[in-house]
C-alpha positions as CSV (number, residue, x, y, z in Angstrom):
1,M,16.1,-8.6,8.4
2,T,17.0,-8.3,12.1
3,G,14.1,-6.8,14.1
4,F,10.4,-7.0,14.9
5,W,7.9,-8.1,12.2
6,Q,4.2,-7.8,12.3
7,G,1.7,-9.6,10.1
8,M,-0.7,-12.4,9.7
9,L,-1.3,-16.0,8.8
10,F,-4.3,-17.0,6.8
11,D,-5.7,-20.0,4.8
12,P,-5.8,-18.9,1.2
13,Q,-9.1,-20.9,0.9
14,Q,-10.6,-19.1,3.9
15,E,-9.1,-15.6,3.9
16,Q,-11.8,-14.3,6.3
17,E,-9.9,-16.0,9.2
18,L,-6.9,-13.7,9.8
19,I,-4.4,-14.8,12.5
20,P,-2.1,-12.1,14.0
21,V,1.5,-13.1,14.0
22,Y,4.6,-11.3,15.4
23,L,8.2,-12.2,14.7
24,D,11.2,-11.0,16.6
25,I,14.5,-12.3,15.1
26,Y,18.2,-11.7,15.0
27,V,20.3,-12.5,12.0
28,T,24.1,-13.0,12.1
29,N,26.2,-14.6,9.4
30,G,23.2,-16.1,7.8
31,M,21.9,-17.8,11.0
32,V,18.6,-16.8,12.5
33,D,17.2,-17.1,16.0
34,G,14.3,-15.4,17.9
35,K,10.7,-15.8,18.8
36,M,7.3,-15.9,17.1
37,R,4.0,-15.0,18.8
38,I,0.7,-16.3,17.3
39,E,-2.7,-15.1,18.4
40,H,-5.5,-17.5,17.5
41,N,-9.1,-16.8,18.6
42,D,-8.6,-16.2,22.4
43,G,-5.4,-18.2,22.6
44,V,-1.8,-17.1,22.4
45,S,1.4,-19.1,21.8
46,I,5.1,-18.0,21.8
47,F,7.5,-20.2,19.9
48,P,11.3,-20.1,19.8
49,V,12.5,-20.0,16.2
50,F,15.7,-20.8,14.4
51,G,16.7,-20.9,10.8
52,T,18.8,-19.4,7.9
53,F,18.7,-16.3,5.8
54,S,20.4,-16.0,2.4
55,E,19.7,-14.1,-0.8
56,Q,16.4,-12.8,0.5
57,E,15.2,-16.3,1.4
58,L,14.4,-16.9,5.1
59,K,13.7,-20.4,6.4
60,L,12.3,-20.6,9.9
61,T,11.5,-23.5,12.1
62,T,9.5,-23.2,15.3
63,L,10.3,-25.3,18.3
64,K,7.9,-26.4,21.0
65,A,6.0,-23.4,22.4
66,T,7.6,-22.0,25.6
67,W,4.4,-20.2,26.7
68,H,0.7,-20.5,26.1
69,Y,-2.4,-18.7,27.1
70,K,-5.1,-21.3,27.0
71,P,-2.9,-24.1,25.5
72,E,-5.8,-25.8,23.9
73,Y,-5.7,-23.0,21.3
74,A,-2.0,-23.4,20.5
75,L,-1.1,-23.9,16.9
76,T,1.2,-26.7,15.8
77,P,4.9,-25.7,15.3
78,N,5.9,-25.4,11.6
79,T,8.6,-24.6,9.2
80,Y,8.1,-21.4,7.2
81,N,9.7,-20.8,3.8
82,L,9.7,-17.0,3.4
83,T,11.0,-14.5,0.8
84,Y,11.7,-10.9,1.5
85,N,10.6,-8.6,-1.4
86,P,12.8,-5.4,-1.2
87,K,10.4,-3.7,-3.7
88,N,7.4,-3.7,-1.4
89,G,9.0,-4.5,1.9
90,Y,7.0,-7.6,2.7
91,L,8.2,-10.9,4.0
92,E,5.9,-13.7,2.8
93,G,5.6,-17.4,2.1
94,N,4.0,-20.6,3.4
95,S,4.2,-23.0,6.3
96,D,5.1,-26.5,5.4
97,K,2.4,-28.4,7.4
98,D,-0.9,-26.6,7.1
99,Q,-0.2,-24.4,4.0
100,F,-1.0,-21.3,5.9
101,R,0.1,-18.1,4.1
102,F,2.5,-15.8,6.0
103,I,2.9,-12.2,5.3
104,A,4.5,-9.5,7.5
105,Y,6.3,-6.1,7.5
106,Q,8.9,-4.6,9.8
107,S,7.5,-2.7,12.7
108,K,8.4,-1.7,16.3
109,G,7.7,-3.8,19.3
110,V,8.8,-6.7,21.4
111,I,7.3,-10.1,22.0
112,E,5.8,-10.4,25.5
113,K,4.0,-13.0,27.5
114,S,0.6,-11.5,27.4
115,K,-2.9,-12.8,26.8
116,T,-4.0,-9.5,25.4
117,A,-3.6,-8.8,21.7
118,Y,-1.0,-6.1,20.9
119,L,-3.3,-4.2,18.7
120,P,-7.0,-4.1,18.0
121,S,-8.1,-6.7,15.4
122,E,-9.2,-3.9,13.1
123,W,-5.5,-3.5,12.0
124,L,-5.7,-6.9,10.4
125,V,-8.7,-5.9,8.2
126,R,-6.8,-2.7,7.3
127,F,-3.7,-4.6,6.5
128,K,-5.6,-7.1,4.3
129,Q,-7.2,-4.1,2.4
130,E,-3.8,-2.5,1.9
131,L,-2.5,-5.7,0.4
132,E,-5.5,-5.9,-2.0
133,D,-4.8,-2.3,-3.0
134,G,-1.1,-3.1,-3.7
135,I,0.2,-0.8,-1.0
136,S,3.7,-1.4,0.1
137,A,5.0,-2.0,3.7
138,P,5.2,1.1,5.9
139,M,9.0,1.4,5.7
140,I,8.8,1.6,1.9
141,R,5.9,4.0,1.5
142,K,7.8,7.2,2.4
143,Q,10.6,6.3,0.0
144,E,8.0,5.7,-2.8
145,L,6.4,9.0,-2.1
146,M,9.7,10.9,-2.2
147,Q,10.5,9.3,-5.5
148,F,7.1,9.8,-7.1
149,K,7.1,12.2,-10.1
150,F,4.0,14.1,-11.2
151,Q,3.1,14.4,-14.8
152,P,0.2,16.3,-16.4
153,V,-2.6,14.5,-18.0
154,Y,-3.3,16.0,-21.4
155,F,-6.6,16.1,-23.3
156,D,-7.7,16.3,-26.9
157,Y,-9.0,19.5,-28.3
158,D,-12.3,20.6,-26.7
159,Q,-12.5,17.2,-24.9
160,A,-12.7,16.0,-21.3
161,E,-12.2,12.3,-21.8
162,I,-9.2,10.7,-20.2
163,R,-6.8,9.1,-22.7
164,V,-6.2,5.4,-22.2
165,E,-2.4,5.9,-22.0
166,Y,-2.8,7.8,-18.7
167,Q,-4.7,5.1,-16.8
168,N,-1.7,3.3,-15.3
169,Y,-0.2,6.5,-14.1
170,L,-3.5,7.5,-12.5
171,L,-3.8,4.2,-10.8
172,E,-0.3,4.6,-9.3
173,L,-1.3,8.1,-8.2
174,I,-4.3,6.6,-6.4
175,R,-2.0,4.0,-4.7
176,M,0.3,6.8,-3.5
177,V,-2.6,8.6,-1.8
178,K,-4.0,5.5,-0.3
179,S,-0.6,4.7,1.1
180,H,-0.6,7.7,3.4
181,S,-3.7,8.4,5.5
182,D,-2.9,12.1,5.9
183,L,-2.4,12.7,2.2
184,R,-4.8,14.2,-0.3
185,I,-4.5,15.0,-4.0
186,Q,-5.3,18.3,-5.6
187,I,-6.2,18.3,-9.3
188,T,-6.4,21.5,-11.4
189,G,-8.0,21.6,-14.8
190,H,-6.7,23.9,-17.6
191,T,-7.5,24.7,-21.3
192,D,-5.8,26.4,-24.2
193,A,-6.9,29.9,-25.2
194,D,-9.4,28.9,-28.0
195,G,-12.9,29.9,-27.1
196,S,-14.4,32.3,-24.6
197,D,-13.2,32.7,-21.0
198,A,-16.6,31.3,-19.7
199,Y,-16.5,28.3,-22.0
200,N,-12.9,27.4,-21.1
201,L,-13.6,27.7,-17.4
202,E,-16.4,25.2,-17.8
203,L,-14.3,22.9,-20.0
204,S,-11.5,23.0,-17.4
205,K,-14.1,22.0,-14.7
206,R,-15.2,19.1,-16.8
207,R,-11.7,17.9,-17.1
208,S,-11.2,18.0,-13.4
209,D,-14.6,16.3,-12.9
210,A,-13.4,13.5,-15.2
211,L,-10.4,12.9,-13.0
212,I,-12.5,12.8,-9.8
213,E,-14.8,10.3,-11.4
214,F,-11.8,8.1,-12.4
215,F,-10.4,8.3,-8.9
216,V,-13.7,7.4,-7.2
217,Q,-14.4,4.6,-9.6
218,N,-11.0,3.1,-8.7
219,G,-11.4,3.2,-5.0
220,L,-10.2,6.6,-3.8
221,P,-12.7,8.3,-1.6
222,K,-14.0,11.6,-2.9
223,D,-12.9,13.4,0.3
224,R,-9.3,12.6,-0.5
225,V,-9.5,14.8,-3.6
226,D,-9.5,18.6,-3.9
227,M,-10.6,20.1,-7.2
228,Q,-9.7,23.4,-8.9
229,F,-10.2,24.6,-12.5
230,K,-8.5,27.6,-14.0
231,G,-9.7,27.7,-17.6
232,E,-7.1,29.4,-19.8
233,N,-5.7,31.6,-17.1
234,E,-2.6,29.6,-16.2
235,P,-1.0,28.4,-19.4
236,A,2.0,26.1,-19.3
237,D,3.1,27.0,-22.8
238,D,2.6,29.5,-25.7
239,N,-1.0,29.4,-27.1
240,S,0.2,30.7,-30.5
241,T,1.4,27.2,-31.5
242,E,-0.4,23.9,-31.8
243,E,2.2,22.2,-29.6
244,G,1.8,24.9,-27.0
245,K,-2.0,24.6,-27.0
246,Q,-1.7,20.8,-26.4
247,H,0.5,21.4,-23.4
248,N,-2.2,23.8,-22.0
249,R,-5.0,21.3,-22.4
250,R,-4.2,19.5,-19.2
251,V,-4.9,18.6,-15.6
252,D,-2.1,19.1,-13.0
253,F,-1.6,17.4,-9.7
254,K,0.0,18.0,-6.3
255,F,-0.2,16.4,-2.9
256,I,-1.8,18.4,-0.1
């Protein structure tokens, strides 16, 4: 919990107003002290904070601001009741006075007396979109990617429709790609050996096309997807059995 946190405050009723907030705290034996910087419109305030941390629960109280840029824009000191979620890496909760929602993630930096915003405001819009997409905090994303396991998506005989049971897996795959701006997904369509080479090549393309359509419909830009189709040329199993043929009617994935 000790360290620098970066995030935002917002009114759940007016989410278009996003207020940058930075928290630099030190935790020892359950006791917390540090500073909080809040940027509101063209005003900046820095507050000393103190509190307690136990069992993923952080309670912070801000004291009178020690520094303002344009004091008329300073926000009222509050108490924040926050919870750390180790699954997604976010620290979030509410303030007690104005019911502002607080959400932040661990980052790198220090709190300085500066009238200039630390980062362009575009990062807040991006952060809000990441939250809506269910993307975890940066420190969690690499771990999630390393633990992610690919599985083929299988198709019915001579069909290119995606089975319902694969939708949750595919949505998680989309979330993984969105979590890393430099990541793309390669999909490769396959068939069993029934039918002509030309027909199976076209069928494998239709299966890959179905995956692209699903990805795009669920918010993954088309330029984040690379498509291949191999027909019956790269079987995963023996085409002499029905079980083997089912294993060959598939689309495979890999990150690129």
